[in-house]
C-alpha positions in Angstrom: -9.8 -0.6 -12.4 -10.3 2.9 -10.6 -6.5 2.4 -9.2 -5.7 2.0 -12.8 -6.9 4.2 -14.2 -5.4 6.7 -11.6 -1.9 5.9 -11.9 -2.2 6.1 -15.8 -3.6 9.5 -15.1 -0.6 10.8 -13.0 1.9 8.9 -15.2 3.2 6.8 -12.5 5.2 3.8 -13.9 2.6 0.9 -13.2 0.5 -1.3 -15.8 -1.8 0.2 -18.3 -5.5 -1.1 -18.2 -6.7 -2.7 -21.6 -9.7 -4.2 -20.8 -11.8 -5.4 -18.1 -14.2 -8.3 -17.4 -15.0 -8.2 -13.3 -18.0 -10.2 -13.4 -16.3 -12.7 -15.7 -18.9 -13.3 -18.4 -16.0 -13.6 -21.4 -13.4 -15.2 -19.5 -15.5 -17.4 -16.7 -13.2 -15.5 -14.0 -12.8 -11.7 -13.0 -10.1 -10.8 -15.2 -8.2 -7.5 -16.2 -6.1 -7.5 -19.0 -3.1 -4.5 -18.6 0.3 -3.7 -20.3 3.3 -5.2 -19.9 5.7 -3.3 -17.9 9.4 -3.3 -19.0 12.2 -5.2 -16.4 12.2 -7.8 -14.1 11.9 -8.7 -10.0 14.9 -7.3 -8.1 16.9 -10.8 -7.9 20.2 -10.1 -7.1 21.1 -6.7 -5.7 24.7 -5.5 -6.5 24.5 -1.9 -5.3 22.1 -2.2 -2.3 22.3 1.4 -1.2 21.2 3.0 -5.0 18.6 0.2 -4.6 17.2 1.4 -1.5 17.0 4.9 -2.7 15.2 4.2 -6.0 12.8 2.4 -3.6 12.0 5.3 -1.3 12.0 7.9 -4.4 9.6 5.9 -5.6 7.0 5.6 -2.6 7.6 9.4 -2.4 6.1 9.4 -5.8 3.1 7.2 -5.2 2.4 9.3 -1.6 2.3 12.0 -3.8 -0.8 11.1 -5.5 -2.9 12.6 -2.9 -6.2 14.4 -3.2 -6.7 12.8 -6.6 -7.2 9.2 -5.3 -10.9 10.0 -4.4 -12.9 6.4 -4.4 -10.2 4.5 -3.2 -11.0 2.2 -0.2 -9.8 3.1 3.6 -6.7 1.3 4.7 -7.5 -1.8 7.3 -5.0 -4.7 8.4 -5.8 -8.0 7.2 -6.8 -9.6 10.8 -8.3 -7.2 13.2 -5.3 -6.3 15.5 -7.3 -5.7 18.4 -9.3 -9.1 18.4 -6.9 -11.4 17.0 -5.1 -13.7 19.1 -0.9 -13.9 18.7 -0.5 -17.3 17.7 0.7 -20.3 20.4 3.9 -21.1 19.6 4.6 -17.2 19.9 2.8 -16.4 23.2 5.6 -17.0 25.5 7.7 -14.8 23.8 7.9 -11.6 25.4 8.9 -9.7 22.0 6.2 -10.7 20.0 3.4 -10.0 22.6 4.7 -6.3 23.2 4.9 -5.9 19.4 1.0 -7.3 19.1 0.1 -4.9 22.2 1.8 -2.1 20.3 -0.2 -2.9 16.9 -3.3 -2.9 18.7 -3.2 0.6 19.6 -2.4 1.9 16.3 -5.0 4.5 15.1 -5.0 4.5 10.8 -5.6 7.7 9.5 -7.3 7.8 5.5 -5.7 10.6 4.2 -2.6 9.2 1.7 -2.9 7.2 -1.2 -0.9 3.7 -0.5 0.1 0.9 -2.5 -0.5 -1.3 0.9 1.8 -4.2 -0.4 5.1 -2.0 -1.4 8.2 -4.6 -1.4 11.0 -5.6 -3.5 9.1 -8.0 -5.4 6.2 -5.7 -6.4 9.0 -3.4 -8.1 10.4 -4.0 -11.7 13.9 -3.3 -12.7 16.3 -2.9 -16.0 19.9 -2.1 -15.5 19.6 -1.4 -12.3 16.8 0.9 -12.8 13.6 0.8 -11.0 10.9 0.8 -14.0 7.8 0.2 -12.8 5.7 -1.0 -9.8 3.2 -3.9 -10.3 0.1 -5.8 -7.9 -2.3 -2.7 -7.4 -5.2 -5.2 -5.8 -4.8 -3.8 -2.2 -4.3 -0.1 -3.3 -5.9 2.1 0.1 -5.8 5.2 1.7 -3.9 4.9 4.5 -0.9 6.7 6.5 2.6 6.3 4.8 4.0 4.3 7.4 2.2 1.3 6.0 3.9 1.3 2.9 7.2 2.3 4.6 6.8 -0.6 7.3 5.9 -3.1 4.4 8.9 -2.5 2.6 11.3 -2.4 5.9 10.2 -5.8 7.3 11.1 -7.5 3.8 14.5 -5.8 4.0 14.9 -7.3 7.0 14.3 -10.6 6.3 16.3 -10.2 3.1 19.0 -7.8 3.5 19.4 -7.1 7.1 18.2 -4.6 9.7 21.0 -2.2 8.6 19.5 -2.1 4.7 15.6 -1.5 6.6 17.1 1.2 8.5 19.0 2.5 5.2 15.6 2.6 3.4 13.8 4.5 6.2 16.3 7.3 6.2 16.3 7.3 2.4 12.4 8.0 2.5 12.9 10.7 5.0 15.3 12.5 3.2 12.6 11.8 -0.4 9.6 12.7 1.3 10.5 15.7 3.6 8.8 13.8 6.2 9.8 13.1 9.9 7.5 9.9 10.5 8.1 9.8 14.2 5.5 7.2 14.8 7.1 4.5 12.4 8.0 1.9 14.5 4.3 1.7 15.5 3.4 1.0 11.6 6.6 -0.9 11.4 5.0 -3.3 14.2 1.5 -3.1 12.6 2.8 -4.4 9.2 4.9 -7.0 10.6 2.0 -8.5 12.9 -0.3 -8.6 10.1 2.1 -11.2 8.7 2.7 -13.0 12.2 -0.6 -13.3 12.6 -1.2 -15.3 9.4 1.4 -18.2 10.7 -0.6 -21.0 11.5 2.7 -22.9 12.8 6.3 -21.7 13.2 8.4 -20.5 9.9 11.9 -21.6 9.6 14.5 -20.3 12.4 16.2 -18.3 9.5 12.8 -16.5 8.4 11.9 -15.9 11.7 15.1 -14.7 13.4 15.5 -11.5 11.5 11.8 -10.8 12.1 12.3 -11.0 15.7 14.9 -8.6 15.3 13.2 -6.2 13.8 10.5 -6.5 16.1 12.7 -5.6 19.1 14.7 -2.7 17.1 11.1 -1.1 16.3 9.9 -1.7 20.1 12.9 -0.3 21.4 12.3 3.4 19.5 8.6 3.1 20.8 8.3 6.4 22.8 8.1 5.9 26.9 
């Protein structure tokens, strides 16, 4: 409720809160009633370049909410990176071993309002225009690299590494930020996904993710 109220005050295209039953007194389960936004998930994208620019520009708007976001919880990973073991089926792969080692050393700040789960399926589109962003349940205060990283591994999986890199370029141009530590946050968000996998994913799913991890590792200084 706090997040949706904040988004309404700053004019971001997100669902508006109509009513809430947080204890489930009327609905039997905790529930929120929100407005319906125009548009639909992106589906087949015809103009990938324009698509990526719009995603980057919307993310810049989200991150500029800034100091108005008092009371929002601090970001934390889904899994405790420093303690969580690599799934057994990945332990012999040096790429994933190194990726987890980098992710374990990340030190998150809590200075920017972030969506926390920013990826194409959480955006809405109409006639090629981005009309809204949904699923704000994990909004947090944390590093901008978390949102950029979440989008990048999703793009790498669905559109390839070049699209993922083009999104990063578009976000840098839109935000004016250099994001020198972005490879680290790319790996943090990717490992948050990988650590949730109890068994190997399909090869056509894991291959682009591994390629993305390897590309990020090559960009880590030293």
